[in-house]
N, C-alpha and C positions, 0 to 999 in steps of 0.2 A: 516930575509923577514917573513914578515907575509903572510901567504896560509889558505886559506877557502876550506877542500876539499867535495865533495860532500858525503855524506855519509849514507849508507842502513844498517849496522851493516853487511851485509854480506861479504863472504873474497874478493872478488873485489878490493872493497872500500878500507876495512884493509889493504888489500897489500900493493895496492896503499898508503897508509899513511906510512908504514911502509918504501917504500924505498925512501919517499918523505922526512922523520922525518933528514935526515945528514944534508938537505941541509933551509930546512926552521923549520920555527914556526908553528908546523898543527895544525891548528882551526877542526875539522870533525863538520861539520852543516849538518844539515836532514832537509831536506825539506817537506812541509804536511798542508796540509789545511784544520786546523781542525775538520777534519770527525771525524776523531780517536784518540785515543790516544798510536798508535804505531809506534810512533816516541821513545816512553818510550825505547822499545827495544833498538835500535841506543845507545840512552844512556845507558845502562847498556854495550851495544861490546865496546863504547866505555872508559869506565872507565876500564874493564879488562882490554884496549889494553893499558892505563895510556892517554890519550890528553883529551886535553878539549872540550868539546861540548857544540851545541848550536843548536837552531830551529832557520828556517825562516819561518815561513806563507806565502803561495802563494794565490793566488789572486782563487776566487773559482771559479770564471766562466769559469778561466782554465778547471778545473778538469771537471766540469761538460758540456763546449765545448770538452773537448778531449772523456768522456765518451761516448758520443752522433755521436763524427763522429769515434768511437771503434766498436757501435756497429751495426752502418750502414755498417762498411766497414767489421765486418763481423771476423777482426781480431785486434793486442790492438796497431800493431806496428805505426798508424801514431799520435794516443792518446799519446801513450809513449814518441815518440818522443818531439811533441806542447810541454809537461810537462817537460819532462828536459831540455830542449830550455828556457823554462822558469821561472827553476830553476836556472840557470847559470846567467841568465842576476840578475837576484835578488842577486845573491850571490856576484854576479862582481860590484853589489853597493857597493857593502863594503868597509872600507878604510882597503883594504890589497892587499899587493901587487902579488899575484897572486891566480888565483884558480884552480881547479884541479876535477878532477870524476875518477875515475876507471874504464873506458869506457877499454873495449879489442880490441885488433888485430882483431877478427871474430864476432863482439861482429852485430849483425841486424840492433839492435837496444837498447839503443839509441846508436847512430853517430851525432861525431860533427865534417865537415867539413873543410880543413883548410884553406878556405872564410870563415866560421861559426866564427870560431875560431881566425882570424884575425881580424875579426869585431867585437867582444866582447875583444879585445885587444884595438886595433884602441880607441872604442867608450868609453872605463872605464878603460885606461888608466893601465890595471891589463895584464897579463903575466898567458895563458892558458893551461895547461898542462897536458898531459893523461901516466903517466908513463907506462900504462902498454897499448899502444896501439901497442908495437911491439911484446906483450908475447898473445901467442893461448893458447885457453883454457884449454890443455895438462900441457903447459906451468907452467900459472898457479896453476894448481892442484897438481902439483911438487914441487911448491917452497909453496905452502901453507902448503904441509903435512909434511913440517921440521919447520917450525912459528906459525902456528894456531893451536888450538885446534876448529876443525868447526863439529857441529850439519847442518847433507843434511838429506832432506828429498822432499816430495810433495809440494807443495806452500801450499797446504790447511791448512798444518799444521806446516810451518816452520815460528816460532814469524821472523819478520823481520819490514822494518823500508822504506822499498822503492813506489815509487809511486801505486805502482799493490795493497793495500789493499786497500787504499783509494778509489782508481779508482773502483774496485769490490764492494763496497757498492753502490759506486753512480748505478753502472750498476744495481744492485739487486733492488734499491730503487726508478729507474725510469723507467725500463725496465721488470723487474722480476727475480726472482731466479733463471732461466734458458740461463738470461743475460749472466752470468758469463763462464758457460760450453761451450758457443754459439762463445765467445770472447776469451776467453784464451786455450791456448790447452794445455795439462796437462805439468807438467816443476817442477823440482828443484831446490827449493834456498836453502839455503845459511844462517848459522846464527855463529859469531864468538863469543864461551863462552869465549876468551881468548889464549896466547903465550902458546906458546908449550912448 
């Protein structure tokens, strides 16, 4: 069965790929808006893990709307959520049996409710999987420690291919360089360099 997994090159989506690999033909998919070439980081990570990789270009209007919403809100939650839902919709339209992401049990954003998952499945005739939905952050960290070589550090310094990088560019272009710090609290990112 064919499965498209939204992939950032970080530990969560990489662990999700490893967990699903026994049951599906996993294809790692990075969603982007064509604003930066950050998707190349995910491509390199996918290559080191041995998974096929593709990209899907999303509607730039969604990114611009998300950046404006984030700026107005003063925090990233609603904008990131809107982008993630748009990405899932885009990938669900592919000719695959299932779609997945690396969301964890204790993620604040993005999250997909049971109703949203069922709607995706019904409208696109695919299965939606969140294989880490029962894992907390510490459980993920312990499993990843045994399976993956991971680089960890401040968001500004770690190569990544999640939505955040392109949204940071849009925030800077539209609202100035201080906007990024106003919207995004300091946090760490991960990047997978390979298997252990």
